[in-house]
SEDO-378995 format. One line per 5 residues: their letters; for each residue x, y, z of C-alpha. Coordinates in pm, whole numbers. Example, Ala and Ser with C-alpha at 12.3 -4.5 7.8 and 13.67 -1.06 7.14 Angstrom:
AS	1230 -450 780 | 1367 -106 714
REM end
This chain:
MTDKK	13101 9561 7174 | 12782 9643 7368 | 12624 9981 7294 | 12644 10218 7586 | 12303 10271 7749
EKILI	12146 10615 7755 | 12111 10766 8103 | 11802 10873 8295 | 11803 11074 8619 | 11523 11050 8877
LFEGP	11505 11324 9142 | 11314 11193 9445 | 11145 11402 9717 | 11200 11306 10082 | 11382 11039 10287
HLAYS	11137 10752 10223 | 11260 10622 9887 | 11259 10260 10008 | 10885 10295 10075 | 10794 10450 9738
PTVTQ	10698 10158 9513 | 10609 10380 9217 | 10966 10511 9199 | 11138 10180 9273 | 10929 10003 9009
LYDEL	10988 10283 8758 | 11360 10244 8825 | 11337 9869 8759 | 11139 9912 8437 | 11367 10185 8302
SKNYE	11680 9991 8399 | 11593 9725 8141 | 11696 9968 7865 | 11865 10263 8034 | 12128 10344 8294
VTIVA	11917 10497 8572 | 12030 10708 8868 | 11809 10816 9159 | 11892 11117 9376 | 11724 11115 9718
QHPED	11757 11241 10073 | 11924 10987 10298 | 11664 10797 10507 | 11845 10849 10839 | 11562 11071 10967
FTNQE	11290 10831 10853 | 11373 10463 10912 | 11738 10457 10803 | 11634 10197 10544 | 11847 10238 10233
LNRQN	11715 10104 9905 | 11885 9802 9754 | 11941 9937 9404 | 12264 9999 9214 | 12268 10367 9122
IVYYK	12140 10579 9408 | 12297 10906 9515 | 12195 11004 9868 | 12244 11353 10004 | 12246 11415 10379
YKHGP	12132 11714 10578 | 12366 11822 10856 | 12277 11746 11218 | 12437 11834 11548 | 12620 12159 11630
VRYFY	12762 12200 11278 | 12415 12282 11143 | 12426 12616 11326 | 12726 12718 11116 | 12527 12663 10798
RVLFE	12223 12840 10940 | 12424 13149 11029 | 12603 13148 10693 | 12268 13115 10515 | 12127 13413 10705
ILTRI	12430 13622 10609 | 12390 13527 10243 | 12018 13609 10243 | 12091 13956 10379 | 12323 14011 10085
SQKVK	12075 13871 9830 | 11710 13785 9891 | 11724 13556 9585 | 11928 13313 9791 | 11632 13250 10018
YPYNH	11350 13336 9779 | 11430 13236 9421 | 11124 13328 9215 | 10961 13440 9542 | 10960 13089 9688
KITYQ	11129 13008 10016 | 11401 12744 10040 | 11581 12608 10345 | 11948 12641 10432 | 11979 12263 10402
EYFFR	11844 12267 10048 | 12068 12557 9956 | 12392 12392 10070 | 12331 12018 10024 | 12049 11954 9778
IPLIR	12038 12227 9514 | 12411 12215 9428 | 12384 11840 9363 | 12077 11887 9142 | 12248 12172 8958
RLCGS	12561 11965 8896 | 12380 11654 8774 | 12114 11828 8566 | 12366 12062 8410 | 12601 11785 8306
NDYKR	12407 11700 7987 | 12470 11331 8062 | 12104 11235 8083 | 11860 11154 7804 | 11573 11239 8040
IVSVD	11522 11380 8387 | 11224 11270 8596 | 11129 11526 8862 | 10932 11363 9142 | 10687 11613 9296
SRNLF	10665 11990 9274 | 10982 12089 9457 | 11214 11896 9229 | 11027 12021 8922 | 11071 12377 9047
FVSVL	11446 12336 9110 | 11499 12190 8762 | 11287 12458 8597 | 11498 12731 8762 | 11786 12582 8560
KIKSD	11571 12613 8244 | 11595 12237 8190 | 11312 12016 8068 | 11194 11718 8270 | 10915 11464 8307
FLSLE	10696 11539 8609 | 10605 11243 8831 | 10345 11362 9082 | 10316 11141 9390 | 10234 11390 9667
IRDEK	10045 11716 9621 | 10226 11967 9837 | 10414 12287 9755 | 10177 12312 9458 | 10217 12691 9454
LLLSV	10564 12628 9315 | 10399 12518 8991 | 10290 12879 8930 | 10656 12963 8872 | 10720 12668 8641
DTKLI	10703 12726 8267 | 10487 12435 8146 | 10694 12430 7825 | 10966 12279 8043 | 10739 11983 8132
NCVII	10772 11702 7878 | 10489 11501 8029 | 10304 11429 8353 | 10270 11096 8533 | 9995 11114 8796
QNKAR	9740 10891 8972 | 9412 11026 8838 | 9242 11309 8650 | 9113 11481 8966 | 9470 11538 9081
YDYLF	9583 11652 8736 | 9299 11906 8715 | 9382 12035 9063 | 9744 12103 8965 | 9712 12217 8604
QNKIL	9345 12318 8560 | 9288 12391 8189 | 9646 12334 8075 | 9689 12048 7829 | 10001 11837 7884
KTFFV	10093 11488 7774 | 9965 11279 8065 | 9994 10920 8185 | 9771 10790 8463 | 9961 10542 8680
QNAPN	9850 10423 9023 | 10082 10336 9311 | 10034 9965 9240 | 10269 9666 9217 | 10311 9445 8913
FEKKK	10036 9185 8919 | 10155 8825 8915 | 9888 8564 8864 | 9927 8281 9112 | 9711 8044 9309
LKETR	9556 8224 9602 | 9603 8075 9946 | 9297 7891 10071 | 9382 7932 10439 | 9397 8291 10557
KGLIF	9374 8425 10905 | 9363 8765 11069 | 9366 9129 10965 | 9665 9306 10811 | 9783 9666 10854
AGTAW	10053 9717 10590 | 10268 10028 10564 | 10358 10289 10822 | 10165 10225 11145 | 10092 10556 11314
TAFGF	9808 10787 11413 | 9783 10967 11078 | 9704 10642 10898 | 9434 10531 11141 | 9645 10269 11318
YHCLN	9505 10335 11666 | 9148 10303 11538 | 9245 9951 11432 | 9379 9881 11781 | 9055 10009 11931
YINMY	8867 9769 11708 | 9059 9457 11806 | 9041 9563 12172 | 8662 9559 12141 | 8647 9228 11955
PEEIL	8881 8978 12128 | 8845 8714 11857 | 9031 8942 11610 | 9406 8934 11540 | 9592 9221 11373
TVQGA	9937 9199 11213 | 10142 9507 11130 | 10380 9472 10836 | 10567 9797 10787 | 10753 10082 10947
MKNED	10673 10190 11302 | 10834 10479 11486 | 10989 10419 11825 | 10739 10643 12003 | 10453 10431 11867
KETIK	10625 10114 11984 | 10649 10264 12331 | 10283 10372 12324 | 10178 10017 12237 | 10382 9874 12523
LKHSN	10226 10121 12767 | 9864 10126 12654 | 9809 9806 12455 | 10038 9556 12623 | 9745 9315 12661
LLKEN	9724 9280 12282 | 10093 9192 12262 | 10075 8942 12548 | 9771 8769 12396 | 9936 8761 12050
RLIVN	9640 8952 11907 | 9875 9226 11786 | 10183 9112 11595 | 10435 9372 11482 | 10684 9300 11204
DKYLD	10874 9612 11106 | 11142 9428 10909 | 11178 9587 10566 | 11038 9382 10278 | 11075 9452 9907
NKDVV	10764 9507 9693 | 10700 9149 9584 | 10778 9017 9932 | 10519 9251 10086 | 10252 9115 9852
ECISN	10348 8758 9942 | 10328 8844 10312 | 9985 9009 10280 | 9848 8704 10094 | 9843 8515 10425
FEIGF	9575 8741 10570 | 9201 8777 10536 | 9129 9153 10514 | 9350 9463 10482 | 9302 9806 10642
CFYDF	9382 10121 10440 | 9295 10432 10639 | 9368 10802 10670 | 9277 10976 10996 | 9136 11309 10883
DTDWI	9126 11434 11242 | 9502 11475 11195 | 9550 11828 11060 | 9824 11758 10807 | 9628 11462 10665
NNFNY	9303 11655 10617 | 9378 11794 10271 | 9326 11737 9899 | 9641 11529 9866 | 9527 11249 10096
KTAPS	9161 11266 9995 | 9244 11189 9632 | 9548 10958 9644 | 9509 10583 9699 | 9786 10440 9914
GKLFK	10035 10184 9792 | 9939 9936 10062 | 9585 9923 9923 | 9714 9805 9586 | 9945 9554 9751
CLAAG	9644 9405 9928 | 9459 9376 9599 | 9761 9217 9431 | 9756 8958 9709 | 9385 8894 9648
VPVIC	9300 9044 9987 | 8983 9258 10014 | 9020 9597 10179 | 8838 9828 10418 | 8907 10198 10346
NDIIG	8784 10552 10404 | 8502 10668 10179 | 8702 10928 9985 | 8755 11024 9620 | 9087 10844 9602
FDFVN	8925 10513 9698 | 8619 10540 9471 | 8743 10254 9256 | 8704 10016 9554 | 8329 10055 9511
EFKCG	8354 10033 9132 | 8541 9702 9143 | 8358 9572 9454 | 8694 9469 9596 | 8629 9597 9948
VLIKN	8411 9823 10162 | 8433 10200 10211 | 8335 10341 10551 | 8232 10693 10651 | 8427 10702 10978
LSETE	8681 10489 11163 | 8460 10387 11455 | 8471 10033 11587 | 8111 9981 11473 | 8180 10093 11115
IRNAV	8488 9872 11094 | 8295 9578 11240 | 8011 9612 10990 | 8259 9625 10702 | 8447 9318 10828
LQIRG	8124 9119 10855 | 8008 9235 10511 | 8327 9106 10349 | 8326 8780 10543 | 7962 8726 10446
NYQYY	8057 8704 10076 | 8431 8653 10097 | 8511 8478 9770 | 8321 8745 9576 | 8545 9018 9721
VTNAT	8861 8811 9668 | 8778 8760 9299 | 8713 9131 9253 | 9034 9225 9435 | 9227 9018 9181
KAAMH	9042 9182 8890 | 9127 9527 9024 | 9493 9430 9073 | 9515 9313 8712 | 9361 9639 8590
FSFDK	9600 9864 8785 | 9915 9650 8745 | 10213 9886 8728 | 10383 9723 8429 | 10061 9759 8229
SIKPY	10000 10121 8334 | 10357 10241 8280 | 10392 10085 7934 | 10256 10389 7740 | 10509 10613 7918
LEYIK	10797 10375 7836 | 10692 10375 7470 | 10668 10753 7476 | 11024 10809 7599 | 11155 10550 7355
EN	11002 10743 7067 | 11100 11088 7201
REM end
């Protein structure tokens, strides 16, 4: 008779679970020895792309006229008790109160789980209100003020990208910490000799510098750009209206079909250079979170042996250290052009270094100390 596996619960933040490789890979690694469940917001408001994994519990927020009923009821309840709206002096939404928090309370209070992994500050806060311990997986730095109300004794350990982000959140507090980048598992394979064109992987929109890339290929007609990732309908319409020439000339190719982690890396391996940008002229991007967090698509490019061009920010410092790409001060066509020519001028050097960086940051290697820790604790 097979021993029953111990259970682990992962509480995810947001509707984009299918596009969070750190969490999906953590799920896969943990599932080798544990029965793992992920709780996440349904992706209907993002791309409607559900994740192909066994144990996922999606909660949905109400839309349409029925949402007004819950809004009114929530306002009535908050007039009776301010703690409904402001537990520990922190504001919550009516959607969280009716559809998210009860689910977290039920699952976390069941005592069925060996460990709970709280992804980002909001989940950590909700679990701490229940006086339950959890592991803190920090992917996005937002709602960080919630951490002021969290008893650090309830945090078993922290999984985070780098020390700068840890210091920002916890300052002088000493917690068991594991540094894990948003990188795929590195698989050594023969790199493709024939590569052509530029690749924009991930969500293609203004905030991630997508239109700067379009401006670049508009200026240099010999360039071809492929998009592999999610694209919102409004951006598709903008391209049709303002950049139809690129589509007609097949210099812009858009593939928004969802690909799993390893399939994305295989796709990127067909291309010459990858773009990884943040547009800091976008207000909600211009903050500490995005200036210190490397994006997953950057690591996918490296895993494919594809050099990268990125913003010159703290989160991308390692690109200079490994010489696996070029950092640029701004997203002008001239800066992008100079970086492209620099990489092409010594291409094999950058390819070799991209592979070295991918091996160093490989997820299975980085997550191993955490897996050993939970096995022993």
